[in-house]
N, C-alpha and C positions, 0 to 999 in steps of 0.2 A: 265186560260190556263198555262199549263207549257210547257217545251221544248218539252218533249215527244209528248203531245197535239199537238203543235204548228208544229214538224216534219212530223205527221201523217195526219195533216190537207193539209200541203203543198204538201204531196206526192201526195194525191188523186187530190188536184186541178190543180196540174201541172203533172200529170201523171209521177209521178216520183216513182223510188223504194224508199223504206224506208232508205237504205244505202245512197243513192244519196242525199234526202231531207236532212237528218242528215249533210252530208257535206257540202251542201249549207249552212244552218242555222249555223255551225259553223263558216264558211268561213267567214261570215257577224259578227256574234254577239259574238264569242268567246272572253272573256275578257284577254286572253294570246295571241292575236294575230288574231283576226278578223279585217275585213277591217275598221269598224269603230273605234274601239280601235286605230289601227295604224295612222288613219289620227287624231284623237284627240290627241296622243302622240307626232305628229308633229306639233302641235298648229294648226292645220285646223280645219275649220268647215267642217260638213257632213249635206248635204241639201237633203231632201226627198220630193218632191214638193206634197203638199196635205196630207202629213203624219205629217213633223216637220223637225227640226234641232236639231242637238247634236253640241254642243261647249264646248270650256273649258272659264271658267270665273274665274277672280282673286278676291279673298277676302282679304281684307284690314286688317294689323296687327291691333290687338287691344287690350285692359286691359280687364283681367278676374279675378275672383276671386275664388279661391279653397274653394269650399263649406264644406271643413272639417274642415279647419283651419281658414277659413277667410282671409289668406293672398292674398294679390295682385300679380297677374303674368301675362305676358306679352304673348299673345297668336300669333304667327308668321302668317304672310301673307301665304297665299297658294292657288293653283290653284285645280278647281274640275271640274268635268264633268257638264253639263246643258243640258236639252231638252227643247225646246219649241214649242208648239203644232202648228201644220200647220191649215189653216182656213177649209180647205175640214174635216179633221179629228174633230176639234171644232165643226163643225157645224152637223156633223152626229151624235156625244154623245150628244150633247144637246137636240137633237129632243126627 
């Protein structure tokens, strides 16, 4: 399912206009300012019971190797977004 299909299904299920459904999806998921992105940028966790949780994790710095030259290089530590599936979703998909 892509974003357009999600908006169409949301509009039908919630009895919304297509435009209102698009606004709702953008408000939650938009990568440049959606609610989930804004909370993660603040370092907070977003929990959706039964669905899952979004959080920020930190990857430690480590030694790497340039595949072209074989030279060693240092890969710096960094933060990255992560998603952990909730119990209800995991059980529903596993059936």
